[in-house]
C-alpha positions in Angstrom: 77.1 9.4 -30.0 77.7 6.4 -32.3 74.5 4.5 -33.3 73.3 1.6 -31.1 75.7 2.5 -28.3 78.9 1.2 -29.9 82.2 2.9 -29.3 84.1 4.0 -32.4 87.4 4.1 -30.5 87.4 0.4 -29.6 86.4 -3.0 -30.9 82.8 -4.1 -30.3 82.1 -5.5 -26.8 79.9 -8.6 -26.8 77.3 -7.1 -24.4 77.1 -3.9 -26.3 76.7 -5.7 -29.6 73.9 -7.9 -28.2 72.2 -4.8 -26.7 72.4 -3.1 -30.1 70.9 -6.1 -31.9 68.2 -6.6 -29.4 67.2 -2.9 -29.7 66.6 -3.5 -33.4 64.4 -6.4 -32.5 62.5 -4.4 -29.9 62.0 -1.5 -32.5 60.6 -4.0 -35.0 58.4 -5.6 -32.4 56.6 -2.3 -31.9 55.4 -2.4 -35.5 53.6 -5.8 -35.0 50.3 -4.3 -33.9 48.4 -3.3 -37.0 44.7 -2.3 -36.8 42.6 -5.2 -37.9 45.4 -7.7 -38.2 45.1 -10.8 -36.1 48.2 -12.2 -34.3 49.0 -15.5 -32.6 49.4 -13.6 -29.3 45.9 -12.1 -29.6 44.0 -13.5 -26.5 40.7 -13.3 -28.3 41.7 -15.3 -31.3 43.8 -17.8 -29.3 43.3 -18.6 -25.7 46.8 -18.0 -24.3 48.2 -20.7 -22.0 51.7 -21.7 -20.8 53.5 -25.0 -21.1 55.9 -26.3 -18.4 57.8 -28.8 -20.5 58.2 -30.3 -24.0 54.6 -31.4 -24.2 51.2 -30.1 -23.0 48.7 -32.7 -21.9 45.1 -31.4 -21.9 41.6 -32.8 -21.7 38.0 -31.6 -21.5 35.2 -32.5 -19.1 31.6 -33.1 -19.8 28.5 -34.2 -18.1 26.7 -32.5 -15.2 24.5 -30.5 -17.5 21.9 -28.0 -16.2 21.5 -27.4 -12.5 18.8 -29.4 -10.7 15.6 -27.6 -9.9 13.9 -28.2 -6.6 11.5 -26.6 -4.2 12.7 -28.6 -1.2 15.0 -27.1 1.4 16.6 -30.5 2.0 16.4 -32.8 -0.9 18.4 -36.0 -1.5 20.2 -35.5 -4.8 22.2 -37.6 -7.1 24.8 -35.6 -9.0 25.1 -36.3 -12.7 28.3 -38.1 -13.8 31.1 -35.9 -15.0 33.5 -37.5 -17.5 36.8 -36.4 -19.1 38.0 -37.3 -22.6 41.2 -39.1 -23.1 44.0 -36.5 -22.9 45.4 -34.9 -26.0 49.1 -34.4 -26.0 50.4 -31.3 -27.8 54.1 -31.4 -28.6 55.8 -28.0 -28.2 57.6 -26.9 -31.3 61.1 -25.3 -31.3 61.6 -22.4 -33.6 65.2 -21.4 -34.3 67.4 -19.5 -36.7 71.0 -18.3 -36.5 72.1 -15.0 -38.1 75.9 -14.9 -38.8 77.4 -11.3 -38.5 80.9 -10.4 -39.6 83.1 -9.1 -36.8 84.4 -6.4 -39.2 80.8 -5.3 -39.9 80.5 -4.3 -36.2 84.0 -3.1 -35.8 83.7 -0.8 -38.8 80.3 0.4 -37.8 78.5 -1.0 -40.8 75.2 -0.9 -38.9 72.9 -0.5 -41.9 73.7 -3.9 -43.3 73.4 -5.5 -39.9 70.2 -3.7 -39.0 68.6 -4.8 -42.3 69.5 -8.4 -41.7 68.2 -8.4 -38.1 64.9 -6.8 -39.0 64.4 -9.2 -41.9 65.1 -12.2 -39.6 62.7 -10.9 -36.9 60.0 -10.4 -39.5 60.6 -13.9 -40.6 60.1 -15.1 -37.1 56.8 -13.3 -36.7 55.6 -14.7 -40.0 56.6 -18.2 -39.0 54.7 -17.8 -35.7 51.6 -16.5 -37.4 51.6 -19.2 -40.1 52.0 -22.0 -37.5 49.1 -20.6 -35.4 46.6 -19.6 -38.0 47.0 -22.9 -39.9 45.0 -24.4 -37.0 42.0 -22.3 -38.2 42.9 -22.7 -41.9 43.1 -26.5 -41.8 40.1 -26.7 -39.4 37.7 -27.9 -42.1 39.8 -30.9 -43.1 41.8 -31.7 -40.0 44.8 -32.3 -42.2 47.1 -31.6 -39.3 47.0 -33.0 -35.7 46.7 -29.5 -34.4 43.6 -28.8 -36.4 41.8 -31.9 -35.1 40.0 -31.8 -31.8 40.0 -34.1 -28.8 37.1 -36.1 -30.3 39.2 -36.9 -33.4 37.4 -34.8 -36.0 38.3 -31.5 -37.7 37.9 -28.4 -35.6 34.9 -27.4 -37.8 32.7 -30.4 -38.3 29.0 -31.5 -38.5 29.7 -34.4 -36.3 31.5 -33.4 -33.1 30.6 -35.8 -30.2 30.8 -34.1 -26.8 31.4 -35.8 -23.4 27.6 -35.8 -22.8 27.0 -37.9 -25.9 25.5 -35.1 -28.0 26.3 -34.5 -31.7 27.3 -30.9 -32.2 27.6 -29.0 -35.5 29.9 -25.9 -35.9 30.5 -26.1 -39.6 28.8 -23.9 -42.2 29.4 -23.4 -45.9 27.8 -20.0 -47.0 29.9 -17.2 -48.5 30.4 -14.1 -46.5 27.1 -12.1 -46.5 24.6 -10.7 -44.0 22.4 -13.8 -44.2 25.2 -16.3 -44.0 27.0 -14.6 -41.2 23.7 -14.6 -39.3 23.5 -18.4 -39.8 27.0 -18.8 -38.3 26.1 -16.5 -35.3 22.9 -18.5 -34.7 25.0 -21.7 -34.7 27.4 -20.3 -32.2 24.7 -19.0 -29.9 22.9 -22.3 -30.0 26.0 -24.4 -29.5 26.0 -27.2 -26.8 29.1 -27.4 -24.7 30.8 -30.6 -23.5 28.3 -31.0 -20.6 25.3 -30.8 -22.9 24.4 -27.3 -21.8 23.3 -24.6 -24.3 25.4 -21.7 -23.0 24.4 -19.0 -25.5 27.9 -18.1 -26.6 28.2 -14.6 -28.1 30.7 -13.7 -30.9 33.7 -11.7 -29.7 35.6 -11.9 -32.9 35.1 -12.4 -36.7 38.2 -13.7 -38.4 38.7 -13.7 -42.1 41.4 -14.1 -44.7 43.4 -11.2 -46.1 41.3 -11.4 -49.2 38.0 -11.7 -47.3 38.7 -8.9 -44.8 37.0 -6.2 -46.9 33.7 -8.1 -47.2 33.8 -9.2 -43.5 34.4 -5.7 -42.3 31.7 -4.3 -44.6 29.2 -7.0 -43.5 29.8 -6.7 -39.8 30.9 -3.1 -39.2 29.0 -0.9 -41.7 26.5 1.5 -40.1 23.7 0.4 -42.4 23.0 -3.1 -43.7 25.8 -4.1 -46.1 25.0 -4.5 -49.8 21.5 -3.2 -49.6 19.8 0.0 -50.9 17.6 0.4 -47.8 18.3 2.2 -44.6 18.0 -0.7 -42.1 20.5 -0.6 -39.3 23.3 -3.1 -39.5 22.4 -5.9 -37.0 26.0 -6.8 -36.2 27.3 -3.3 -35.6 24.3 -2.6 -33.4 24.1 -5.9 -31.6 27.9 -6.5 -31.3 29.7 -3.2 -31.4 32.6 -4.8 -29.5 33.0 -7.7 -31.9 36.5 -7.6 -33.3 36.8 -8.1 -37.0 40.3 -9.3 -37.9 42.3 -10.9 -40.7 45.5 -12.8 -41.2 47.3 -13.3 -44.4 48.3 -16.9 -43.8 44.6 -18.0 -43.9 44.8 -17.3 -47.7 47.4 -20.1 -48.1 44.5 -22.6 -47.6 41.3 -20.6 -48.4 40.5 -17.0 -49.3 36.8 -17.5 -48.6 36.7 -19.1 -45.1 35.8 -17.1 -42.1 35.4 -17.9 -38.4 33.7 -16.5 -35.3 34.3 -17.3 -31.6 33.8 -16.2 -28.0 36.5 -15.4 -25.5 37.9 -18.3 -23.6 37.3 -20.9 -26.4 39.4 -24.0 -26.8 41.7 -23.0 -29.7 44.8 -22.4 -27.7 48.4 -21.1 -28.0 50.7 -22.8 -25.6 53.9 -20.8 -24.9 56.9 -22.7 -23.4 59.4 -19.9 -23.9 58.8 -16.6 -25.6 61.1 -15.4 -28.4 64.6 -14.7 -27.1 68.1 -14.1 -28.4 71.6 -15.2 -27.6 74.9 -13.8 -29.1 77.9 -16.1 -29.5 81.2 -14.3 -29.6 83.2 -14.1 -32.9 86.3 -15.2 -31.1 85.0 -18.7 -30.9 84.3 -18.9 -34.7 86.9 -19.9 -37.3 85.5 -17.3 -39.7 85.4 -14.5 -37.2 81.6 -14.4 -37.2 79.2 -13.5 -34.4 76.3 -15.8 -34.3 73.0 -14.1 -33.3 70.8 -17.0 -32.2 67.0 -16.4 -32.2 64.8 -19.0 -30.5 61.2 -19.6 -29.4 59.2 -22.5 -28.1 55.4 -22.6 -28.5 52.6 -24.4 -30.3 48.9 -23.8 -31.2 46.2 -26.4 -31.0 42.5 -27.0 -31.3 41.6 -28.8 -28.1 37.8 -28.7 -28.6 35.1 -27.1 -30.8 33.5 -25.3 -27.8 33.2 -21.5 -28.4 34.0 -21.4 -32.1 32.3 -21.9 -35.4 33.5 -21.6 -39.0 32.3 -21.4 -42.6 34.4 -22.4 -45.6 32.6 -19.8 -47.7 32.1 -22.1 -50.7 28.4 -21.9 -51.3 
């Protein structure tokens, strides 16, 4: 049987060609999941949400605080005020690329050249998606992009977040990756105050590092005994948080090789998907140069809505 379902005895059919190309994409997609590598679609690293149109309008609520305590069966109460921040508008980005494919390539069964081109273009899409998403974390110390600035108009990782309850919140550390400095970051997350002024006691579900920093992050958090010591103390993190995922992404290195981040599930660093990656094939018969046009498209964006549930260290000290 000819590869990819094409018929050697006839010219390529548009549907068959698209099916063949999409199969290459599907095969490449299966390779995405690599142990320890963080992806934009990871629900722990990015809270996954959908967008219904070209912009996502979101806000956060605060106030209310702790529950009232009373010993009365019937007690007149006055609920604390709950306020919402001015909405933040996230514009959904369009990702697109066209791959021209010669009609004769398909007619003459030159699949190897086509397959290579399709695989390369899909890999380029995945890299574009990852870079766009992980730059939210990477630029989170400077707020150099709108998407890395939170609803209170400061960088995602800052010493001066102002929540809706009026509290100042600090989720920014500077220590290099080590047992001691990771503990400082974990303590910061566990003591973090939410938008309502409540100390939730967040627990770290992930530790995210750069490609360069992955080795030290994994040794610090996942070794059986304490990392970098000559004694036989048990590793606090592997014992206390055996389920904490330690992951890396190579695009974090574009900004910093030393920064690392922790967070709890359901935090406010979000990926908004309007339309997942899809393809469309335009027939060669409509092109003056007898070229198929394999269109690849996606619509999504990543954004830091709020500091709640995440903390980061730039790893510089």
